[in-house]
N, C-alpha and C positions, 0 to 999 in steps of 0.2 A: 208521511215518513219517508219517502223515496228523496224527494227534493231537500230536506233537510239533512238526509246523508250525503247528497251530493253537494250542497252547500260548504259543510263541514271539510267533507274530502278536500274541496275546492280552496276552502280557508288554508285548511293545511299546509297543499300544495304551495300557496302563496306564499306563505310562510317562512315554507323550507326553502324556498327559492329565496326571499329576503336574504334569510340566515346563511346560505351558500356562496353570494354574491356583495352582504355589506361590504366586504374589507376591499373590493375592488375598486374603489376608489381613493384606495391610503395613498397609491405616488401619483395619482391624478392633484389631488390636494395637495403634494408638495413637489408639484410641477417638475417631477420627474417622469422621462419619456417612457415607454415603453411599447410592448405588444398587448394586444387584448385578449386577458384570459377568458376561458372557457370554463362553464360551471361544472362542477366536478374533478375536474383535470386543471385549471386552471392553468400555466404557459407548460405543462407535461404531457400531452395528446396521450402516450403510453405508459403511463401511469399504472393503469389497471390492467390490462392487455399483457405488457412486458413482451411487445414483438420487437421492440427497437430501444437502442440502449439512448437511458436519458439524456450522456452528451452529446446525442447528434441533435435533440431537440435543441437543447442550448448552444450549440454549433451554428445551428440555423438564425438563433436570435442575434448571435454575436456578428454573426458575415453582413447581419441585416442592419445593426446599427454602428460597427466599428467605425466609421469613418466620421460619422455625426459627434458621437458620446462618449466621454469616459466609464459611465453605468447607466443602466436601465433597469426601470421595475421591472419587477416579475411576480410569479404568483406560485406557489408548489399547493394546489388545489386553492384553498382561500386563506394561505399563509403571504405575508408579504417577504418577499425576498429581493437584497439589491444585486443584481450579477455585473461583475466588473468586466468590463471591455477593452479597457487601455492596459498593456502589459506596466505601465509606469506606475499606472494607481495599483496594480497589483501587489507591486513590490511594497508600495507605502502601507499596505495591508499589513505583510509581512516582516517589513523591517522598520522603515521611521516611524509610521504609526502605531506602532506594534502596540504599546498600552493601550490602545480606542479597541484594539482586535484582540487581544490577549488570548482567549479561549475561543475554544471548540465548540459548534453547536450539538456534538454529541453530550457533550457535561449534563444536558440540558435534561437529557435519556436516559441516565444510569446514575444509582447511587452506590454504597457499600451494601445497601440490604439487597437491591433484586442483583447485583454483581460487584461481588466483594471483589474478584481479580481484575475485568476490566474497569471497575468505577477507581481501582489503584495504577493503572495505566499512564505513565504520562499525557499519552492523547487524550485523556478523558479529565484530568486532574486541572484544575483553576486555579488561579490566582497565586496564594502561597505555598498552597500545597504542591501545586503543578511546582514551584520554582523549587521546595526541599525534595522533592523526589528528583527532578532533573539532576540536582546538585549530589544527591546521594546515588545516583547509578554512572553518571559522565566519568567517574574515576576509574572505574570496571571495563571501559570500554577504551582505553589509552592505547596506542601505538605497542607499547611495551609488551601490554597482556594480549594482544593480535598477533604480535608476532611470536609469544610464548606458548600460544597453542597451533601454530602454523604447521609443527609437526602434525597435528590430528588431521591436518586441512588435507596434506599429503598424503596420510593413512588411508584416509576417506576417499580421495582420488585412485586408489591405487584399488579399492572395494569396486567402485563405480567401472573401473576398467574390466575389472572379474567380470561382475553384474551384467553387463553389456555384451562381452562375448561371449556369455553363457545365450541371452536372450538371442543373439545371432544365429548360433546352433540352433537355437530351435525354430528359425528361418519363419516367422511369422509375417504371413502376408499383408496383412494391417499395417504393419511396421510397428515402431516401438513408441509408448507414451509419451512426448518427453516431459510432459508435468509430471506426471508420475515418478518419472525418472529422477526429477529436480528435487520434488519433495523426498525423495530417498534420500537423496543426497545432503540436502539441509537438515531431512531430521535427525540424519546423524551424526553429522556436522554440529548443530547446534545443542544436540544432546548430550554430545562428548565434553564439548569446549564449553559447555555452561554446567552442566551438572556432573559432569566426569563419570558417565554412564554410557553404555551401548543400547541403540536403539537398534540392533539385529537387521535394518532396512533391506541391505542386499542380500541376505538371506531365505531362504525359501519360510522359513519362521519367525517372520520379524515380532519384536515385543508389542503389545499394544500400543506403544508410544505413537506409529506411524500412522494407525487406524484413527486414534484419539486426535491427531493434529489435522486429517483429513474429514474427519467429525466435524471438530472446528470453524472449520471453515468454509465447510457443507452448511449453508445458515437456513432453516425452514421456510418454504412461505408465508409463516405466521409475521416471520421481519417484515415483509413489503407490507401486509395489511395494518401492521403497526405504524411504519411511516407512513401510511397513507390518513388514516385514523389521526395521528398528531399533525400533518398539516392541515387536517379539517377541522379540525377542533384542537388547536394547541394547549390550551388548558387540560387536557388530559395526562400530558407529561409531567404535571404535577400528581396525578392520581396513581396512573399504571409506571412505570418504568422495563426498560430494555433489560432485556438478559443476555449476553451475546456468549458468552462461556458459561453452560447448562453447569447445573448442580454436579450433577455424574462427571462431567468432563473436569470439573474443579476438583472434586474429592479425588479422582484419578492421580491430578498431578501434585496435589497436597502429599499424597502417600508416596509419589514418587521423587518429591522433593524430603521427603522422611527420609526415605530408604539413600539418597544420596550424603544425607547429612548424614547417618548412622555407617554407610560406607566410608566418609571420610574421616569421622573420626575415630572409626575399629583402627582405620588404618595407623591413625596417631598416637592409638591407645598403643598399637603392637611396637609403638616404637619406631615407624617405617615413616622416613621424608619423602612427601609426596613430589614427584620429579618436576611439576609444572607450578606456578603461582598464576590458576587460572581463575575464571568469572565467579565458580564456587566458592572457591577461597577468599574473594572479594565479597562475595554475599556473606557468608559466615562472619568476618571480622563488623561489617556493617551491622549483621542481626544480635553481636554481643554489646557494639557500642551502643544500638539502641534499644534494646532488649526487646528483638521480635520474635513471635512465636511462631511455630512451622509455618502457618496460613499467611501470617504477615511476610514470612519470610518470601514464600512461593507466589505471594502480590509483585514483588520485589524480582524475583528469578521467571516470572511471567512476560515482563516489561521485555527480558532477551530474546524468548520464544515465542510470544506473539507476533515480535516486528522480524523476528528472524528468519519464520519458516515459510510461510505464504509468497511474501513480497519478493524477497530473494529468488526460492523457485521460480515465479511468475519470469524475471527478469531474464535469469538464466535458459531457459524453455522458450522464450521468445528470441532470445539473441542467437541461441541456433538455429533457429527456423530462417531468419534471415541470413543467416552465415548460411544454411543450406539452400536456399534461392540462388545467393550469388556466390558462384563456385571463385570467382576472381577476387571476391575481397576475402574467400575464408582463406583460399592459397596464400595471399600476402600477409592475411593474419598468422597463419601458421609459419609462414617463413621469420617472421618475426621474432614468432617464439621456438623455435628451434635454432636459431643462433644465440640463444641466451639459455638454454638447457645444461645443468652441471652435469658433473659424471655419471651421478644418479637420475639422467632424466625428466628432472625435475627444474625449477626457476626458484632462486631463492628469493627468499621476502623482501629482501632490500632493493631487488633489482625488481620484483614483481608490480609496484609501484613504477617504474620508472621508464613501462614501456607504451609511450604515445599513441600506437595504432590500437593495441589492447584495448587503452582507457578510450579512446575515440570511438570504438567499437561498443563498448558498453553504457556509453552514455548514448551513443545515435539508437541503441535497440530502447532504451529507457524512456526517448522521446517519443521514438513511433508506437509503444506500448506503454503509457507509462501506470505502474501500478496506483497511483494514487491520479486519478483522471483530474481529480476537482475538490477544492477544499471548500469546507462548511464553516467559515468564520463567525463568531459572535462577536456584536461589538458590546464590548466594554465600558465605555465612556462615547457618550454623544460627542460628536466630529461633524463642524459645516465642511464640505467640501463644491469644489466648481465641478462645474460639467460643459465640457467643450461644446460650443453652440446651444449651450441649454442653460441654465439659472440654478445659482445657488441653493444647496439645499442641503439638511442636516439628518445623519444618520443617529437615529434616536437609540439610544440603549436598551439591547435585546434582540434591535434586528439579525437578521442572518445573512451574511454575504456570501457570497458564492465566487468564487475565484478557477474558471474553466481553465486549468493547466492545458487540457488537450486543445482547447482551441487557441491558445495562443502555441503550442509546440507544432502545431499541426497544419498552422497557417501559413500559404504560400509565399508571402508579404516578408515573412522571419527566414522562412526554409523554403526556398523554394524546392522544386517535387519536392513537397513535404511526404509523400506515402513511399517514397523511394529509400532505400538503406543507403546511407552515401554516409562511413563515419569522416570522412576527411572535413565534412562541416567541423567536427572538435578537433583540428589536425592542429589548428594554431597555437601557438603558448595562451595557456590559461580559456583555452576558447569555452567550458563551462560555465566558468564563472563570470566570464563577460556578458556571455546569455544569460546568466541568473541575474546580475545587477540590470540586463535590459529587460527585465521580467518575465522572460518569454519562455525561459527554461529554468523548471523549479524539479526537475526529479527528486529531488529528498527532502523539497520546503527548502525554506530560506527565514534567514533571521534568527532570533532566540531559540522557538520550537523546530529548529531544522532536525531531521531524522539524527538522532543519536548514536544510532547503530549504523551510520552510511559506512566508516569505516570498515568494520566488520564486515560488514554485507558485501563489500564491493572486495575485499579479499576472499571470502567465498568465490563469489561470482567469478572473478580472474581466473582462482584455483580451477572451478570445474571446467571451465573453458578450456584453458590450458592443457587438463587428462586429454578431453575427450578429442581438440581437433590435431593434437602430438600423435596420439593411438590412432584416429578413425579420420574416414572419409566421409560428408554428413551430407546425405541427399532427403533432399523432400518426397516422404512418402505421398502417391495418388489419391490417398486416404485425407491430405490436407486441403482445405478451400485456398486459392490462390490470391484474395486479398486479405486484407487488414480488417476485417470486418469485427466487432465486439461482440462478445457474447451479453445477451439482453440483461439478464439477470443477475448478471457479477459482480460485487461487491469492488473485488481486485481487478483490474482489464485481465480479460482474457480471450484467446482469437475464439471466436466462435464455431463450436465442433470438434477443438481439439487443436492439437500440434501431433503429427505424427510422421516421424521422422524412419528413416532407413541410416545403418552406420554401417562402415566397412572398414576392415583393420587394417591399418597401414604396416606395410613392411618394415 
């Protein structure tokens, strides 16, 4: 009996091994080079222990093969993926060959039944659905509308200064959490600009909005389990879908949307003319035109909210960190800003986007700490590719194509001393555009699916930086690490251990 049991166990082990390694010949059969995968892990050795950010594993592969090939075959657990290691090929994926890589891989993991809000975000939408949603939302983010709500930016900046002065008086030895501060700023900004409501994020008793935003972007360990499972058994994506926005958070924002609608319509019923043509005004017009209910209006509005809270706060906090580390650059930027302050001590909207060193500092901060460190695209139409020093191969429909933006933006071949904060890299006219066309800098993506909120985000980032630097000297608190190591579990790039800064009021 024991022998039979052991034989069955051995047979099961052999079958399991065959199952786990069956796909490992996928790229070899197509004559696409790449590193040997390991059982359970594929080419992500830290998939389970999460002790190191996955982008560092990809960077090692990138550096090993970049001189010889344009793309290599890798595996996430047992799922084949194509890793792009030539920046010009990366640009083709986003621009010239866009129709072949139209969708994002996340679209396979969500639907309206599992997550109505996220499934209706342009990032997750596919095909004509994506095209229609982008066409609907883009007019709400024109420079004219952004300019209309710029006074809100100034008002929130003043609240930020008052909050910082209060924190300084409390004199916490561990410094101020720059990410928390930046999230307070973006939650107050976006909530007011998009919904016309106050989040009260800089008060002692903020509304629940800030807490729900933080919860939204603090994803549970079940996310990691889900990604591991679907990498091991891709068919599970047809059975189990991902829920990024929990039911509780969805209900909260639906109720919040209804409150905003009621408040705006109440003003209109009372004969009051709202003083600005803001994003809510546009969304209500869109809802009336398309006969959308509150839940559908919320899904449209959450595009502004999801894309505007975390990523913008991340850029602000990392930029302050890099400026705090380099006092010379900080003072150089401050000199530029102070030269353009108006009588009220702020920079006019039209002038804000004409300050070259401010723009260069933002772009350089995004390069070192890109919120989107990689893109997982989906092949939507088969395409034959050449492979430098290798053979031609066909990318089949449904293949996940990984574009590792971090690898290009932190490569000394394209950016000498890549870990060093050097804004002068972006001081040439149209430098960001030049790098983007080379495929080595995609801070906001590229091509038809480039971030639609880019201009709104840049206004928030620049507004916050202007306020902080003209009112405070910024220093790094000893609690903050001195390197640029990423938090291993973060979906959006974050410095490991957090960003803790000291602020000193300027006279």
